[in-house]
C-alpha positions as CSV (number, residue, x, y, z in Angstrom):
1,M,14.5,7.9,53.1
2,S,11.5,6.9,55.3
3,L,10.6,4.0,52.9
4,T,14.3,2.8,53.3
5,L,14.0,2.8,57.0
6,R,10.8,0.9,57.0
7,L,12.3,-1.9,54.8
8,L,15.3,-2.1,56.9
9,A,12.9,-2.1,60.1
10,F,10.8,-5.0,58.4
11,S,14.1,-7.0,57.6
12,E,15.2,-6.6,61.3
13,H,11.8,-7.8,62.7
14,T,12.0,-10.9,60.4
15,S,15.4,-11.7,61.6
16,R,14.4,-11.5,65.2
17,S,11.5,-13.9,64.4
18,I,13.9,-16.6,63.7
19,R,15.4,-16.5,67.1
20,F,12.1,-17.8,68.6
21,V,12.3,-21.0,66.5
22,C,13.3,-23.9,68.6
23,L,16.4,-25.6,67.3
24,P,18.1,-28.7,68.7
25,P,21.0,-28.0,71.1
26,G,24.3,-27.3,69.8
27,V,23.3,-25.4,66.6
28,E,23.5,-22.0,68.0
29,L,26.1,-21.1,65.5
30,L,23.8,-22.2,62.7
31,R,21.0,-20.2,64.0
32,T,23.0,-17.0,64.1
33,H,24.1,-17.6,60.5
34,C,20.5,-18.2,59.3
35,S,19.4,-15.1,61.2
36,K,22.0,-13.1,59.5
37,L,21.4,-14.6,56.0
38,A,17.6,-13.9,56.3
39,C,18.3,-10.2,57.1
40,C,20.6,-9.8,54.2
41,I,18.3,-11.3,51.8
42,H,15.3,-9.3,52.8
43,T,17.4,-6.1,52.9
44,L,18.8,-6.8,49.5
45,G,15.6,-7.7,48.0
46,M,13.8,-4.7,49.3
47,L,16.6,-2.4,48.2
48,L,16.5,-4.0,44.7
49,L,12.7,-3.4,44.5
50,L,13.1,0.2,45.7
51,T,15.9,0.7,43.0
52,A,13.5,-0.8,40.3
53,I,10.8,1.7,41.2
54,V,13.0,4.6,41.0
55,V,14.4,3.5,37.5
56,A,11.0,2.8,36.1
57,T,9.8,6.3,37.3
58,G,12.6,7.9,35.5
59,K,12.0,5.8,32.3
60,I,8.4,6.9,32.2
61,S,9.1,10.6,32.6
62,R,11.2,10.2,29.4
63,A,8.8,8.2,27.5
64,G,7.9,11.2,25.3
65,D,11.4,11.9,24.1
66,A,12.0,10.8,20.4
67,L,15.2,9.2,19.4
68,R,16.4,10.5,16.1
69,F,19.0,9.5,13.6
70,G,20.5,12.2,11.2
71,G,19.1,15.4,10.3
72,P,19.0,18.0,7.4
73,A,22.6,18.7,6.3
74,V,22.9,22.4,5.4
75,S,25.9,24.0,3.6
76,A,27.4,27.4,4.1
77,D,25.1,29.0,1.6
78,G,21.9,27.6,3.2
79,S,21.3,24.9,0.6
80,A,21.0,21.2,1.2
81,A,24.5,19.5,1.4
82,G,25.4,16.0,0.2
83,S,21.9,15.0,-1.0
84,V,21.7,11.9,-3.3
85,S,19.0,9.9,-5.0
86,F,17.5,6.6,-3.7
87,D,19.5,4.8,-6.4
88,Q,22.9,6.2,-4.9
89,I,22.2,4.9,-1.5
90,S,24.5,1.9,-0.7
91,H,23.0,-0.9,1.6
92,A,26.2,-3.0,1.4
93,A,27.0,-2.2,5.3
94,L,23.7,-3.5,6.3
95,D,23.8,-6.6,4.0
96,V,27.1,-7.7,5.8
97,M,25.6,-7.3,9.2
98,L,22.4,-9.2,8.3
99,Q,24.4,-12.1,7.0
100,H,26.6,-12.4,10.1
101,Y,23.8,-12.1,12.7
102,I,20.6,-13.6,11.0
103,D,20.3,-17.2,10.3
104,C,18.3,-18.7,7.4
105,D,14.9,-18.9,9.5
106,G,15.2,-15.0,10.1
107,Q,16.1,-15.4,13.8
108,V,18.5,-12.8,15.1
109,C,21.4,-13.3,17.5
110,Y,20.9,-10.0,19.5
111,S,23.1,-10.8,22.3
112,D,26.2,-11.3,19.9
113,W,25.4,-8.1,17.9
114,Q,24.9,-6.1,21.2
115,D,28.3,-7.3,22.4
116,S,30.0,-6.1,19.4
117,R,30.5,-2.3,19.8
118,C,32.0,-2.1,16.2
119,D,28.8,-3.7,14.6
120,M,26.6,-1.5,16.8
121,N,28.5,1.6,15.6
122,Q,28.2,0.2,12.0
123,L,24.2,-0.2,12.3
124,C,24.1,3.4,13.6
125,A,26.2,4.7,10.9
126,Y,24.2,2.9,8.3
127,I,21.0,4.5,9.5
128,T,22.6,7.9,9.7
129,S,23.8,7.5,6.2
130,L,20.2,7.1,5.0
131,S,19.7,10.8,5.7
132,Q,21.8,11.8,2.7
133,V,18.8,10.9,0.3
134,D,16.9,13.7,-1.4
135,P,13.4,12.3,-2.2
136,L,12.9,15.0,-4.9
137,L,15.8,13.5,-7.1
138,P,14.9,11.3,-10.0
139,S,15.2,7.7,-9.0
140,N,13.2,4.3,-9.9
141,D,10.5,3.0,-7.6
142,E,12.2,-0.1,-6.9
143,A,15.3,1.8,-5.2
144,M,12.8,3.9,-3.2
145,M,11.0,0.8,-1.8
146,A,14.2,-1.1,-1.2
147,Y,15.5,2.1,0.7
148,Y,12.3,2.3,3.1
149,I,12.1,-1.4,3.7
150,N,15.8,-1.5,4.8
151,A,15.3,1.5,6.9
152,Y,12.3,0.0,8.7
153,N,14.0,-3.2,9.5
154,A,17.4,-1.6,10.5
155,L,15.6,0.9,12.8
156,T,13.7,-2.1,14.4
157,I,16.9,-4.1,15.0
158,W,18.5,-1.0,16.6
159,G,15.5,-0.3,19.0
160,I,15.6,-4.0,20.1
161,L,19.4,-3.9,20.6
162,R,19.0,-0.9,22.7
163,E,16.7,-2.4,25.2
164,Y,17.9,-5.9,24.9
165,P,17.4,-8.4,26.8
166,V,13.6,-8.0,26.1
167,A,11.1,-10.6,25.5
168,S,8.9,-8.8,22.9
169,I,8.8,-5.6,21.1
170,Q,5.5,-4.9,22.8
171,R,7.5,-4.2,25.9
172,I,9.2,-1.3,24.2
173,D,6.0,0.9,24.6
174,G,7.2,4.1,26.2
175,K,5.9,2.8,29.6
176,R,8.3,0.0,30.3
177,A,11.1,1.5,28.2
178,Q,12.5,4.8,27.6
179,F,10.7,5.3,24.2
180,A,7.8,3.8,22.2
181,I,9.6,2.1,19.4
182,F,6.8,2.2,16.7
183,D,6.5,6.2,17.1
184,D,9.5,7.6,19.0
185,L,12.4,5.9,17.1
186,Q,12.7,8.1,13.9
187,F,15.4,8.8,11.1
188,W,15.7,11.7,8.7
189,A,14.4,10.6,5.3
190,G,15.7,13.7,3.4
191,D,12.8,16.0,4.0
192,R,11.2,14.9,7.3
193,Y,11.6,12.6,10.3
194,L,9.9,9.2,9.8
195,S,9.0,6.6,12.4
196,L,8.4,3.0,12.0
197,N,4.7,3.7,11.7
198,G,5.3,6.7,9.4
199,I,7.5,4.5,7.0
200,E,4.7,1.9,6.8
201,N,1.6,3.9,6.8
202,D,2.7,7.1,5.2
203,V,5.2,5.9,2.6
204,L,5.0,2.3,1.6
205,R,1.3,1.3,2.1
206,P,0.0,4.1,-0.2
207,L,2.1,2.6,-3.0
208,G,-0.4,-0.1,-3.4
209,D,1.7,-3.2,-3.2
210,P,0.6,-5.5,-0.4
211,R,3.8,-7.5,-0.7
212,I,5.5,-5.0,1.7
213,H,3.7,-6.7,4.6
214,F,5.9,-9.6,4.0
215,A,8.8,-7.7,4.1
216,L,8.5,-5.3,7.0
217,V,9.6,-7.3,10.2
218,C,8.8,-6.1,13.6
219,A,11.1,-8.5,15.4
220,A,8.3,-10.8,16.4
221,K,8.1,-14.6,15.7
222,G,4.7,-14.1,14.1
223,C,6.3,-11.6,11.6
224,P,7.4,-12.6,8.1
225,R,10.9,-14.1,8.0
226,L,13.7,-11.4,8.3
227,R,15.9,-11.9,5.2
228,N,19.6,-12.1,6.0
229,R,20.3,-9.9,3.0
230,A,19.4,-6.2,2.4
231,Y,16.9,-5.4,-0.2
232,T,18.2,-3.9,-3.5
233,A,16.5,-2.3,-6.4
234,E,17.9,-4.9,-8.8
235,Q,16.3,-8.1,-6.9
236,L,13.4,-6.3,-5.1
237,H,10.5,-8.0,-6.9
238,W,12.0,-11.5,-6.7
239,Q,12.7,-10.8,-3.0
240,L,9.1,-9.6,-2.4
241,D,7.6,-12.7,-4.2
242,D,9.9,-15.1,-2.4
243,N,8.9,-13.5,0.9
244,A,5.3,-14.1,0.1
245,R,5.6,-17.7,-1.1
246,E,7.6,-18.5,2.1
247,F,5.1,-16.8,4.3
248,F,2.2,-18.9,3.1
249,A,4.2,-22.0,3.2
250,D,4.5,-21.7,7.0
251,R,1.6,-23.5,8.8
252,N,2.0,-20.9,11.7
253,R,1.0,-18.1,9.1
254,F,-1.4,-19.9,6.8
255,H,-3.1,-23.2,7.1
256,L,-5.8,-24.8,5.1
257,S,-7.9,-27.4,7.1
258,K,-9.5,-29.6,4.5
259,L,-11.4,-31.4,7.2
260,T,-13.4,-28.3,8.5
261,R,-13.1,-26.5,5.1
262,T,-11.4,-23.6,6.8
263,V,-8.8,-21.2,5.5
264,K,-6.7,-19.8,8.4
265,M,-4.4,-16.9,7.8
266,S,-2.2,-14.6,9.8
267,P,-3.7,-11.8,11.5
268,I,-1.3,-9.5,9.4
269,L,-4.1,-9.8,6.6
270,K,-6.8,-8.9,9.2
271,W,-4.9,-5.6,10.4
272,Y,-4.2,-4.6,7.0
273,R,-7.4,-5.9,5.4
274,V,-8.0,-2.9,3.1
275,D,-4.6,-3.6,1.4
276,F,-5.7,-7.1,0.4
277,G,-9.3,-6.8,-0.3
278,Q,-12.8,-6.1,1.0
279,T,-14.2,-9.7,1.3
280,D,-12.7,-12.9,2.1
281,H,-12.5,-14.0,-1.4
282,Q,-10.8,-11.0,-2.5
283,V,-8.1,-11.5,0.2
284,V,-7.6,-15.2,-1.1
285,Q,-7.5,-14.1,-4.6
286,T,-5.0,-11.4,-3.9
287,V,-2.5,-14.0,-2.4
288,F,-3.6,-16.8,-4.3
289,Q,-0.5,-17.1,-6.6
290,Y,1.6,-17.3,-3.5
291,L,-0.2,-20.2,-1.8
292,P,1.3,-23.7,-1.9
293,A,0.2,-25.6,-5.1
294,E,-1.9,-28.2,-3.3
295,D,-3.8,-25.5,-1.5
296,R,-4.5,-23.5,-4.9
297,Q,-5.8,-26.8,-6.4
298,W,-8.1,-27.4,-3.5
299,L,-9.5,-23.8,-3.3
300,S,-10.1,-23.9,-7.0
301,C,-12.3,-27.0,-6.7
302,H,-14.2,-26.2,-3.4
303,P,-16.2,-23.0,-3.4
304,G,-17.7,-23.4,0.1
305,W,-15.2,-22.7,3.0
306,K,-14.8,-20.7,6.2
307,F,-12.4,-18.0,6.9
308,E,-10.5,-17.7,10.2
309,Y,-7.5,-15.7,11.5
310,L,-4.6,-17.4,13.4
311,G,-3.1,-16.1,16.6
312,Y,0.0,-13.9,16.4
313,N,3.3,-14.7,18.4
314,W,4.7,-11.4,19.7
315,A,7.8,-13.2,21.1
316,L,11.1,-11.9,20.0
317,N,12.6,-13.6,16.9
318,D,15.7,-14.2,19.1
319,Q,18.1,-16.8,17.8
320,C,20.1,-17.1,21.0
321,P,18.0,-15.9,23.7
322,T,19.0,-15.7,27.4
323,L,17.4,-18.0,30.0
324,G,15.2,-15.1,31.1
325,V,14.3,-13.9,27.7
326,A,13.4,-17.6,26.6
327,F,11.2,-18.0,29.9
328,A,9.5,-14.6,29.3
329,A,8.5,-15.6,25.7
330,G,6.3,-18.4,27.0
331,P,3.1,-16.4,27.6
332,Y,3.4,-14.7,24.2
333,R,3.6,-18.2,22.5
334,A,0.6,-19.6,24.6
335,W,-1.5,-16.6,23.9
336,S,-0.8,-17.0,20.2
337,K,-2.3,-20.5,20.4
338,V,-5.5,-19.5,22.4
339,S,-6.2,-15.9,21.2
340,P,-8.1,-17.1,17.9
341,K,-10.7,-18.7,20.3
342,V,-10.6,-16.0,23.0
343,E,-10.7,-12.8,21.1
344,P,-13.9,-13.5,19.1
345,L,-15.5,-14.0,22.5
346,K,-14.1,-10.8,23.8
347,D,-15.2,-8.8,20.8
348,K,-18.9,-10.1,21.3
349,L,-18.8,-9.2,25.1
350,L,-17.4,-5.6,24.4
351,G,-19.8,-5.0,21.4
352,G,-20.1,-7.4,18.7
353,S,-22.3,-5.2,16.5
354,K,-19.8,-2.6,16.3
355,N,-17.0,-5.0,15.4
356,S,-19.1,-6.5,12.8
357,A,-19.8,-3.4,11.2
358,N,-16.3,-2.3,11.0
359,D,-15.1,-5.9,9.9
360,A,-17.7,-6.4,7.3
361,G,-16.8,-9.4,5.2
362,C,-13.7,-10.5,7.4
363,G,-13.6,-14.1,8.6
364,C,-13.5,-13.2,12.4
365,A,-16.9,-15.1,13.0
366,D,-16.2,-18.0,10.9
367,V,-18.7,-17.0,8.1
368,S,-19.5,-19.9,5.8
369,Y,-19.8,-19.4,1.9
370,S,-21.3,-22.8,1.2
371,E,-24.8,-21.3,1.0
372,A,-23.9,-17.9,-0.2
373,F,-22.3,-19.1,-3.4
374,S,-22.9,-21.8,-5.8
375,E,-20.6,-23.3,-8.5
376,L,-21.7,-22.5,-11.9
377,S,-18.5,-23.8,-13.7
378,P,-14.9,-24.4,-12.5
379,G,-13.6,-21.2,-10.8
380,V,-16.9,-19.1,-11.4
381,F,-19.1,-18.1,-8.6
382,T,-22.4,-16.2,-8.4
383,A,-24.2,-14.4,-5.6
384,P,-27.8,-15.3,-4.8
385,G,-30.1,-13.1,-6.7
386,S,-27.5,-12.3,-9.4
387,E,-28.4,-12.9,-13.0
388,L,-24.7,-12.8,-14.2
389,P,-21.6,-14.5,-12.8
390,I,-19.2,-12.0,-11.1
391,P,-16.2,-11.4,-13.3
392,D,-12.7,-12.5,-12.5
393,F,-10.0,-10.2,-11.8
394,G,-7.7,-12.0,-14.3
395,E,-4.2,-13.2,-13.7
396,P,-1.9,-11.1,-11.4
397,V,-0.4,-8.1,-13.0
398,D,3.3,-7.5,-12.9
399,I,3.4,-4.0,-11.6
400,R,7.1,-3.2,-12.6
401,S,7.9,-0.9,-15.4
402,S,8.8,-2.7,-18.7
403,S,12.3,-1.8,-18.5
404,E,12.7,-3.7,-15.1
405,R,11.1,-6.9,-16.3
406,D,14.0,-9.3,-16.2
407,P,12.9,-13.0,-16.3
408,Q,16.3,-13.8,-14.7
409,I,15.3,-11.8,-11.5
410,F,11.5,-12.2,-11.4
411,I,10.4,-15.7,-10.8
412,P,6.7,-15.8,-10.8
413,A,4.8,-18.4,-8.7
414,P,3.5,-21.4,-10.8
415,Y,-0.2,-20.5,-10.5
416,S,-1.4,-20.8,-14.1
417,E,-2.1,-24.6,-13.8
418,F,-5.1,-23.9,-11.5
419,P,-7.9,-21.4,-12.0
420,M,-8.1,-18.6,-9.6
421,P,-11.0,-18.4,-7.3
422,Q,-13.5,-15.8,-8.2
423,V,-14.4,-13.0,-6.2
424,G,-17.8,-12.8,-4.2
425,T,-19.9,-9.9,-3.4
426,G,-20.7,-11.0,0.1
427,S,-20.0,-10.1,3.4
């Protein structure tokens, strides 16, 4: 109450000061109106500021609360009720909503989706329906992967819709929002509650398929494209391969500078480096088949190149942003352009030796391989001091079971015409 009285006193003092301004004769009425208007503006502004402080304080106090969908269904005899396998979970409802609100570029019309109470309820109902699954029932791996990928993307969309309008998912961190979206937003996965981080790190990454990183979308423009169709077991491998090829066809996520002999990749491959390889050459070889044909040919013929990471645009993947959201997205876009140059300097100032030890072999410091490797024959490298060339990994392996290899669904990238770059030993 005392703070409110002080704000009102400040507004009154401001309005009084206007009375001492010398005005031409005959504008007394104008002076009076200006004085009242100034008083109202200051009072309203201060009250809005006070309200924002109170609301923010309330949100912070609830930051530790988890938002959960579904839960264990128990029948009268104490056994699990209504459990089905991954194969029996239907993603048709999600598929319809994705087609309606997401364009071909993966941008979401959050405002329209939020305005539709029916579709908001449909999204909640779909996420809740995922709780029916029993992970112990027999099912194929493709159905399980499609289930968790769809769950991740659906949960992310719901979290954004709950807080929209918001400029970035980074704003939903438990301090500036009611919950931390990556940890507090959870759903029942048949035997436990899983968060977004839990789905990615505890379930999908241990499967050993790096293509999941081109399917999980955290609602940022720097993320892979959000497909406007749900993932299904029948088309999963084709969808994942298509995601990877499209990811590396975007210059904002992969760029090969022939002038400076530099390979520039999305920082996603840095954050999840262990999933793609220990050295820069291993990372390139892992994703080689998904690179554009021209870039594959160049890499096959040029053993000496540098490796860098691009910036990451954390702005919301909003198809029809409000004026405020579009304006607030500017700093994220600007930082994605300058961060590749700023972050290495920051790492050096904060302890370059520690970072270099943890990121051994990563391209953060623009390490050149022109001296570390020499070309023995097309596509074969050897490390200095080695007597034998380092063997090739061979062609990419189709990790599906033989029963699931359908040439009409699986369309591999045309990588056979160019030799794959060999892996190096180096750091």
